[in-house]
Structure formats: C-alpha cells, structure tokens
Residue frames relative to the residue before (quaternion, step in Angstrom):
aa qw qx qy qz dx dy dz
X 1.0000 0.0000 0.0000 0.0000 0.00 0.00 0.00
X 0.4205 -0.7022 0.5152 0.2545 3.57 -0.87 0.95
X 0.4989 -0.6253 0.5054 0.3236 3.53 -1.17 0.59
X 0.2828 -0.7138 0.6076 0.2034 3.55 -1.27 0.40
X 0.0376 -0.8189 0.5707 -0.0477 3.54 -0.37 1.31
X 0.1531 -0.7641 0.6215 0.0801 3.54 -1.00 0.91
X 0.1305 -0.7250 0.6653 0.1214 3.53 -1.16 0.69
X 0.1333 -0.8050 0.5778 0.0189 3.54 -0.59 1.22
X 0.0084 0.8125 -0.5786 0.0711 3.57 -0.73 1.08
X 0.3174 -0.7542 0.5461 0.1796 3.58 -0.65 1.11
X 0.4369 -0.7488 0.4434 0.2276 3.55 -0.61 1.19
X 0.8436 -0.1178 0.0578 0.5208 3.58 -0.86 1.11
X 0.0504 -0.9051 0.4150 0.0776 3.51 1.09 0.90
X 0.7059 0.4574 -0.2927 0.4549 3.62 0.59 -1.07
X 0.6823 0.4830 -0.2864 0.4682 3.57 0.88 -0.97
X 0.6422 0.5295 -0.3236 0.4500 3.59 1.02 -0.76
X 0.6290 0.5160 -0.3322 0.4773 3.58 1.07 -0.72
X 0.6369 0.5203 -0.3291 0.4641 3.59 0.98 -0.80
X 0.6742 0.4753 -0.2903 0.4850 3.59 0.98 -0.81
X 0.6030 0.5540 -0.3502 0.4548 3.57 1.13 -0.61
X 0.7408 0.4269 -0.2188 0.4702 3.57 0.90 -0.97
X 0.7761 0.2312 -0.1163 0.5750 3.58 1.17 -0.56
X 0.3224 -0.8007 0.4757 0.1694 3.57 -0.11 1.31
X 0.6096 0.5804 -0.3562 0.4058 3.60 1.11 -0.60
X 0.6541 0.5194 -0.3073 0.4560 3.60 1.26 -0.35
X 0.5156 0.6749 -0.4092 0.3336 3.58 1.22 -0.32
X 0.8116 0.2212 -0.1959 0.5040 3.53 -0.93 0.98
X 0.6521 0.5045 -0.3054 0.4764 3.57 1.30 0.08
X 0.5685 -0.6129 0.4254 0.3466 3.61 -1.20 0.48
X 0.0302 -0.8247 0.5628 -0.0461 3.56 0.03 1.33
X 0.0847 -0.7893 0.6081 0.0034 3.55 -0.88 1.04
X 0.1642 -0.8024 0.5709 0.0572 3.56 -0.53 1.21
X 0.4916 0.6331 -0.4879 0.3456 3.56 -0.83 1.02
X 0.7730 -0.3030 0.2501 0.4981 3.53 -1.23 -0.45
X 0.4716 -0.7005 0.4686 0.2593 3.57 -1.05 0.79
X 0.6745 0.5083 -0.3041 0.4406 3.59 1.00 -0.76
X 0.6616 -0.5029 0.3752 0.4105 3.57 -1.30 0.27
X 0.6453 0.5229 -0.3200 0.4558 3.58 1.17 -0.51
X 0.5314 0.6559 -0.3923 0.3655 3.55 1.26 -0.25
X 0.3417 -0.7158 0.5772 0.1941 3.52 -1.39 0.16
X 0.5004 -0.6495 0.4861 0.3024 3.56 -1.08 0.76
X 0.3040 -0.7357 0.5764 0.1848 3.59 -0.81 1.01
X 0.7165 -0.2543 0.1687 0.6273 3.53 1.00 -0.93
X 0.1684 -0.7845 0.5877 0.1037 3.56 -1.26 0.16
X 0.5943 -0.5701 0.4319 0.3678 3.54 -1.25 0.43
X 0.6380 -0.5310 0.3898 0.3987 3.55 -1.26 0.32
X 0.5643 0.5806 -0.3853 0.4428 3.58 1.19 -0.44
X 0.6780 0.4619 -0.2841 0.4962 3.60 1.07 -0.71
X 0.6198 0.5670 -0.3440 0.4196 3.58 1.07 -0.69
X 0.5574 0.6119 -0.3837 0.4094 3.57 1.17 -0.49
X 0.6836 0.4653 -0.2670 0.4948 3.57 1.23 -0.53
X 0.6131 -0.5707 0.3422 0.4257 3.58 1.29 -0.02
X 0.4565 0.6680 -0.4619 0.3633 3.59 1.24 0.14
X 0.0687 0.7916 -0.6050 0.0515 3.58 -1.06 0.77
X 0.6755 -0.4941 0.3571 0.4148 3.56 -1.28 0.30
X 0.7971 0.2745 -0.2615 0.4700 3.55 -1.25 0.73
X 0.4960 0.6375 -0.4384 0.3942 3.60 1.26 0.15
X 0.5003 -0.6357 0.4858 0.3310 3.63 -0.96 0.75
X 0.5909 -0.6191 0.3891 0.3409 3.57 -0.98 0.82
X 0.6514 0.5368 -0.3454 0.4102 3.60 0.91 -0.83
X 0.6308 0.4966 -0.3359 0.4925 3.59 1.15 -0.53
X 0.6335 0.5365 -0.3250 0.4530 3.57 0.99 -0.87
X 0.6513 0.5282 -0.3103 0.4477 3.58 1.02 -0.83
X 0.6445 0.5041 -0.3202 0.4775 3.59 1.09 -0.66
X 0.6873 0.4832 -0.2800 0.4644 3.57 0.99 -0.87
X 0.8040 0.1135 -0.0072 0.5837 3.55 0.99 -0.91
X 0.1261 -0.8564 0.4971 0.0595 3.61 0.42 1.22
X 0.7024 0.4378 -0.2659 0.4942 3.60 1.18 -0.44
X 0.3506 0.7622 -0.4789 0.2583 3.58 1.27 0.27
X 0.3178 -0.7285 0.5775 0.1865 3.56 -1.14 0.71
X 0.2101 -0.8116 0.5385 0.0843 3.57 -0.49 1.23
X 0.0592 -0.8016 0.5939 -0.0365 3.53 -0.86 1.09
X 0.4229 -0.6858 0.5274 0.2695 3.56 -0.93 0.88
X 0.5079 -0.6649 0.4455 0.3186 3.62 -0.93 0.80
X 0.1728 -0.7519 0.6296 0.0919 3.56 -1.17 0.73
X 0.1757 -0.8563 0.4767 0.0931 3.54 0.37 1.28
X 0.5936 0.5686 -0.3728 0.4306 3.59 1.07 -0.64
X 0.6665 0.5009 -0.2939 0.4675 3.57 1.03 -0.82
X 0.6411 0.5181 -0.3284 0.4611 3.58 0.99 -0.82
X 0.6358 0.5242 -0.3272 0.4625 3.58 1.04 -0.76
X 0.6231 0.5451 -0.3360 0.4491 3.60 1.01 -0.82
X 0.6912 0.4710 -0.2754 0.4739 3.56 0.85 -1.02
X 0.6198 0.5547 -0.3353 0.4424 3.58 1.01 -0.82
X 0.6593 0.5073 -0.3104 0.4600 3.58 0.92 -0.86
X 0.6187 0.5340 -0.3415 0.4641 3.59 1.07 -0.68
X 0.6556 0.5038 -0.3075 0.4710 3.57 0.98 -0.87
X 0.6872 0.4921 -0.2938 0.4464 3.58 0.89 -0.90
X 0.5559 0.5696 -0.3967 0.4574 3.60 1.17 -0.38
X 0.6432 0.5034 -0.3111 0.4859 3.57 1.04 -0.80
X 0.6567 0.5171 -0.3143 0.4500 3.59 0.92 -0.88
X 0.6548 0.5163 -0.3119 0.4554 3.59 1.03 -0.76
X 0.6132 0.5278 -0.3394 0.4798 3.56 1.25 -0.35
X 0.6383 0.5172 -0.3087 0.4794 3.56 1.32 -0.30
X 0.8026 -0.0891 0.1052 0.5804 3.59 0.92 -0.92
X 0.4305 -0.6759 0.5361 0.2653 3.55 -1.20 0.60
X 0.6662 0.4727 -0.2911 0.4979 3.57 1.25 -0.39
X 0.1895 0.7845 -0.5515 0.2110 3.56 -0.02 1.36
X 0.1090 -0.7530 0.6446 0.0752 3.55 -1.05 0.82
X 0.2369 -0.7753 0.5727 0.1217 3.55 -0.43 1.24
X 0.2438 -0.7868 0.5554 0.1142 3.55 -0.68 1.13
X 0.7692 -0.1309 0.1258 0.6127 3.57 1.00 -0.87
X 0.7599 -0.3679 0.2667 0.4647 3.55 -1.29 -0.18
X 0.8137 0.2707 -0.1089 0.5028 3.59 1.12 -0.61
X 0.7696 0.2764 -0.2142 0.5342 3.60 1.13 0.38
X 0.0169 0.7964 -0.6021 0.0535 3.53 -1.20 0.64
X 0.3346 -0.6787 0.6064 0.2442 3.52 -1.38 0.33
X 0.0849 -0.7746 0.6246 0.0507 3.55 -1.11 0.75
X 0.2222 -0.7245 0.6344 0.1524 3.56 -1.07 0.80
X 0.0529 -0.8294 0.5562 -0.0042 3.58 -0.42 1.21
X 0.2488 0.8229 -0.4862 0.1565 3.59 1.27 0.31
X 0.8122 0.2064 -0.0874 0.5386 3.58 0.82 -0.97
X 0.4237 0.6846 -0.4779 0.3515 3.56 0.91 0.94
X 0.7043 -0.4766 0.3336 0.4068 3.56 -1.32 -0.05
X 0.5897 0.5961 -0.3652 0.4044 3.58 1.25 -0.23
X 0.4787 -0.7008 0.4534 0.2724 3.56 -0.92 0.93
X 0.7983 -0.0634 0.0515 0.5966 3.60 1.14 -0.60
X 0.7206 -0.4662 0.3084 0.4103 3.56 -1.33 0.13
X 0.6122 0.5609 -0.3504 0.4334 3.57 1.05 -0.75
X 0.6544 0.5107 -0.3172 0.4586 3.58 0.90 -0.89
X 0.6682 0.4941 -0.2964 0.4706 3.59 0.94 -0.90
X 0.6516 0.5235 -0.3148 0.4498 3.59 0.96 -0.87
X 0.6642 0.4997 -0.3035 0.4658 3.58 0.93 -0.89
X 0.6199 0.5424 -0.3298 0.4611 3.57 1.07 -0.77
X 0.6643 0.4995 -0.2955 0.4711 3.59 0.91 -0.96
X 0.6839 0.5004 -0.2911 0.4441 3.56 0.80 -1.02
X 0.6454 0.5276 -0.3174 0.4520 3.58 0.98 -0.87
X 0.7078 0.4669 -0.2745 0.4536 3.58 0.81 -0.98
X 0.6444 0.5144 -0.3267 0.4620 3.60 0.97 -0.82
X 0.6684 0.4902 -0.3010 0.4716 3.57 0.98 -0.81
X 0.7094 0.4729 -0.2651 0.4505 3.58 0.86 -0.98
X 0.7729 0.3920 -0.1940 0.4596 3.59 0.79 -1.04
X 0.7847 0.2975 -0.1477 0.5234 3.60 1.08 -0.67
X 0.4206 -0.7311 0.4463 0.2992 3.58 1.03 -0.75
X 0.6082 0.5550 -0.3488 0.4477 3.57 1.26 0.29
X 0.4041 -0.6626 0.5680 0.2739 3.53 -1.32 0.37
X 0.0894 -0.7891 0.6075 0.0134 3.53 -1.16 0.67
X 0.2704 -0.7570 0.5730 0.1596 3.58 -1.06 0.74
X 0.1210 -0.8053 0.5797 0.0267 3.56 -1.01 0.87
X 0.1358 -0.7649 0.6261 0.0672 3.54 -0.96 0.97
X 0.1446 -0.8047 0.5752 0.0262 3.56 -0.99 0.89
X 0.2583 0.7428 -0.5947 0.1671 3.56 -0.91 0.92
X 0.6230 -0.5602 0.3986 0.3731 3.57 -1.29 -0.27
X 0.7647 0.1622 -0.1836 0.5960 3.59 1.29 0.22
X 0.6830 -0.5277 0.3253 0.3862 3.55 -1.25 0.41
X 0.6198 0.5669 -0.3501 0.4145 3.59 0.94 -0.84
X 0.7277 0.4261 -0.2431 0.4793 3.57 0.83 -0.99
X 0.6038 0.5454 -0.3588 0.4575 3.60 1.09 -0.62
X 0.6363 0.5183 -0.3126 0.4782 3.57 1.04 -0.82
X 0.6441 0.5178 -0.3096 0.4702 3.56 0.96 -0.87
X 0.6711 0.5192 -0.2897 0.4429 3.57 0.97 -0.89
X 0.6532 0.5348 -0.3294 0.4229 3.60 0.97 -0.77
X 0.6581 0.4960 -0.2997 0.4807 3.59 1.20 -0.50
X 0.5207 0.7158 -0.3787 0.2704 3.56 1.24 -0.47
X 0.8315 0.1663 -0.0396 0.5286 3.57 0.77 -1.07
X 0.2407 0.7964 -0.5231 0.1852 3.59 1.06 0.60
X 0.6151 -0.2230 -0.7541 -0.0568 1.50 -2.08 1.42
X 0.8212 0.2920 -0.2033 0.4461 3.53 -1.41 0.26
X 0.4488 0.7291 -0.4145 0.3085 3.57 1.05 0.73
X 0.1763 -0.7067 0.6634 0.1715 3.49 -1.48 0.10
X 0.0693 0.7895 -0.6071 0.0581 3.57 -0.95 0.87
X 0.1742 -0.7644 0.6148 0.0861 3.56 -1.02 0.91
X 0.0654 -0.7616 0.6428 0.0494 3.57 -1.02 0.83
X 0.1107 -0.8006 0.5884 0.0216 3.56 -0.61 1.19
X 0.7079 -0.4742 0.3064 0.4246 3.58 -1.25 0.31
X 0.6883 0.5007 -0.2962 0.4334 3.57 0.92 -0.87
X 0.6352 0.5341 -0.3254 0.4532 3.59 1.27 -0.28
X 0.4419 0.7523 -0.4296 0.2327 3.59 1.23 -0.39
X 0.6960 0.4618 -0.3335 0.4372 3.68 0.59 -0.93
X 0.7099 0.4746 -0.2668 0.4467 3.56 0.87 -0.97
X 0.7364 0.4359 -0.2251 0.4659 3.57 0.95 -0.94
X 0.7722 0.4301 -0.2038 0.4208 3.53 0.75 -1.10
X 0.6840 0.5593 -0.3097 0.3513 3.56 0.73 -1.08
X 0.7240 0.4486 -0.2933 0.4343 3.67 0.81 -0.76
X 0.5159 0.6859 -0.4114 0.3069 3.61 1.21 -0.35
X 0.5460 -0.5933 0.4795 0.3464 3.53 -1.18 0.61
X 0.6023 -0.5953 0.3988 0.3518 3.56 -1.09 0.73
X 0.5778 0.6053 -0.3636 0.4094 3.59 1.19 -0.51
X 0.5927 0.5855 -0.3609 0.4191 3.61 1.23 -0.34
X 0.5342 0.6182 -0.4122 0.4033 3.59 1.25 -0.26
X 0.4230 -0.7246 0.4886 0.2395 3.55 -0.60 1.18
X 0.7583 0.3509 -0.2757 0.4751 3.57 -0.83 1.03
X 0.6338 0.4964 -0.3421 0.4846 3.57 1.23 -0.27
X 0.2508 -0.7795 0.5603 0.1245 3.55 -0.70 1.12
X 0.7405 -0.4277 0.2803 0.4361 3.55 -1.31 0.11
X 0.6435 0.5219 -0.3336 0.4497 3.61 1.02 -0.71
X 0.6504 0.5055 -0.3157 0.4709 3.58 0.99 -0.82
X 0.6349 0.5266 -0.3240 0.4634 3.56 1.00 -0.84
X 0.6448 0.5225 -0.3181 0.4582 3.58 0.98 -0.85
X 0.6523 0.5102 -0.3174 0.4621 3.59 0.99 -0.80
X 0.6345 0.5117 -0.3289 0.4769 3.57 1.02 -0.78
X 0.6458 0.5255 -0.3163 0.4547 3.58 0.94 -0.89
X 0.6485 0.5486 -0.3124 0.4253 3.57 1.02 -0.82
X 0.7341 0.3463 -0.2300 0.5369 3.59 1.19 -0.43
X 0.6705 -0.5692 0.2737 0.3893 3.55 1.22 0.59
X 0.5615 0.5748 -0.4047 0.4365 3.58 1.19 0.36
X 0.0051 -0.8268 0.5592 -0.0604 3.53 -0.44 1.27
X 0.7813 0.2259 -0.1200 0.5694 3.58 1.13 -0.61
X 0.6494 -0.4938 0.3932 0.4241 3.55 -1.31 0.21
X 0.5877 0.5661 -0.3659 0.4474 3.58 1.10 -0.60
X 0.6282 0.5341 -0.3311 0.4588 3.58 0.99 -0.85
X 0.6703 0.5001 -0.2914 0.4645 3.55 0.95 -0.93
X 0.6437 0.5364 -0.3101 0.4491 3.56 0.95 -0.94
X 0.6877 0.4863 -0.2883 0.4554 3.58 0.89 -0.94
X 0.6417 0.5081 -0.3304 0.4699 3.60 1.08 -0.67
C-alpha cells in the first residue's frame, strides 16, 4: 500500500497574518519586510504578487513594480503564535509530522482515521479557516517531492492530488525550476546544457 503524504503550506503566511489582524489591509498589496529601500521583501500578499513582487526581492525593485504597495514590518512573535495554532490542528490529524518551517509541514496520514488525502485536506482547511481565519494549500501524493509539487499547483487556498498514473502527463512537461531544491544557479546550469524541463532531465 502506498503512503498518503500531505504537504501543507500556509498561503503568503506573514502577509496573511497582517491582513487577518488588520482589516484595513485586506484585499490590498501588502509587503512584509524592511521599510527602507535597502530592505528585502520577506513575503507579500497575492495582491502584491500580481505586480511581480516576490520574497527575497530588494525593496527598491518592489517599489518600482508595485508603487502603491503597503509596507509592514514583520512581527515574528505573532507569526509564531499563529503557526503554533495551526500545528495543533495538524497534530490532531496525524502523529507523523515533519515541520519544514514556520508555515509548512509534511504529514503522513496513511494509518489515520481519514479514508484518503482529500478528506484529511478538507478537514485541515476547514478547521484552519474556521478557528484561525487563514487559507491553506494542501498537496497530496505518495511521496514528499510530489506532495510539495502538488501544494504549489492551485495556490492560494488549493487542493491537488498527484497519483502514480498522472506522472508522465503532470511531471514531464514541467520546467526544471519546479524541482524542489534547485536554486536559480542550478537551473541556469541545466538550461546551459539544454535541459529546460523534467522530461529533458529524465531523457538525459
């Protein structure tokens, strides 16, 4: 029997917490990070991402892309509080949890009370939304690599299942940058030798 692995990822976590605590920020391009031009974006809301802003981007670039962005200093103590609330819910789903960071984790639900990954994902999403007020994306597969890939598929607030029979159709056409763990330099090196997709890599 294949394992059932969930990858749980809190959508735009820092920015979502800021919007949760401050209603005036909801629906607006919120950018969490340093306030000065020398600062760096920690994360940003999906409203800001529409302008091309992303984490680790220098503020002066973010300001050019999204001149109406609202800059907020990070409140790490608050993010930790909310994270602990979410992880309490996750621990009610499975005892087998691998915490990846403050806002994401893997869960093995193979031997739990849930009949399948969809049921577990819906349970998690419902409780996180009802009890905390945040959206969360969940990827489901039989290993961590594919579960992680699945959680990014329908963000924000998505659910995606990747099964073995879907591998050729789903995996092969993806850009090599979708492989978890490959940074921009590695991707550039692969591109330089003619590898642009996972299919290219597989064939080599």
